[in-house]
C-alpha positions as CSV (number, residue, x, y, z in Angstrom):
1,X,84.8,98.5,78.4
2,X,85.9,95.6,81.3
3,X,89.0,96.5,83.5
4,X,91.7,94.6,81.8
5,X,90.9,96.1,78.5
6,X,91.8,100.0,79.8
7,X,95.7,101.4,80.3
8,X,96.1,101.3,83.1
9,X,99.4,102.5,85.0
10,X,100.9,103.0,87.7
11,X,101.3,106.6,89.8
12,X,105.1,107.7,89.2
13,X,105.3,107.7,92.9
14,X,104.3,103.9,93.8
15,X,107.6,102.2,95.2
16,X,110.1,100.3,92.7
17,X,109.5,96.4,95.1
18,X,105.6,96.3,93.8
19,X,104.4,97.3,97.0
20,X,102.0,100.3,98.3
21,X,100.9,100.6,94.6
22,X,98.3,102.8,92.9
23,X,97.6,102.5,89.1
24,X,95.6,105.3,87.2
25,X,93.9,105.0,84.1
26,X,92.1,108.5,82.0
27,X,88.9,107.8,80.2
28,X,86.1,110.0,78.4
29,X,84.2,110.0,81.2
30,X,86.6,109.6,84.4
31,X,90.1,109.3,85.4
32,X,89.9,105.9,87.4
33,X,92.2,104.6,90.0
34,X,92.9,101.4,91.7
35,X,94.9,99.5,94.4
36,X,97.3,97.2,92.7
37,X,97.2,94.9,95.2
38,X,93.5,94.4,95.5
39,X,92.7,94.8,91.7
40,X,88.8,92.6,92.7
41,X,88.0,95.9,94.4
42,X,85.8,98.6,93.1
43,X,88.0,101.7,91.6
44,X,87.0,105.0,92.0
45,X,85.5,107.5,89.3
46,X,85.7,110.8,89.2
47,X,85.4,113.0,87.1
48,X,88.1,115.3,85.3
49,X,87.4,118.5,87.1
50,X,87.3,116.4,90.1
51,X,90.5,115.1,89.8
52,X,92.3,117.9,88.3
53,X,91.1,119.8,92.2
54,X,92.3,116.8,94.1
55,X,95.6,116.7,92.3
56,X,95.9,120.8,93.0
57,X,94.6,120.1,96.7
58,X,97.2,117.0,97.0
59,X,100.2,119.4,96.0
60,X,99.9,121.6,98.0
61,X,99.6,119.7,101.1
């Protein structure tokens, strides 16, 4: 599936001014993350367990 066909959404922590945006999409295989200002750059993809570990780590500083 091409990136343009995925249901990317902006992080709730992204600013309202349109800059510094991170977009995320969850698929069956992975959680994918990209910089909305540079969509030509490859996105980061991690499995769901890896994403859950990252979120727990980020939440605790």
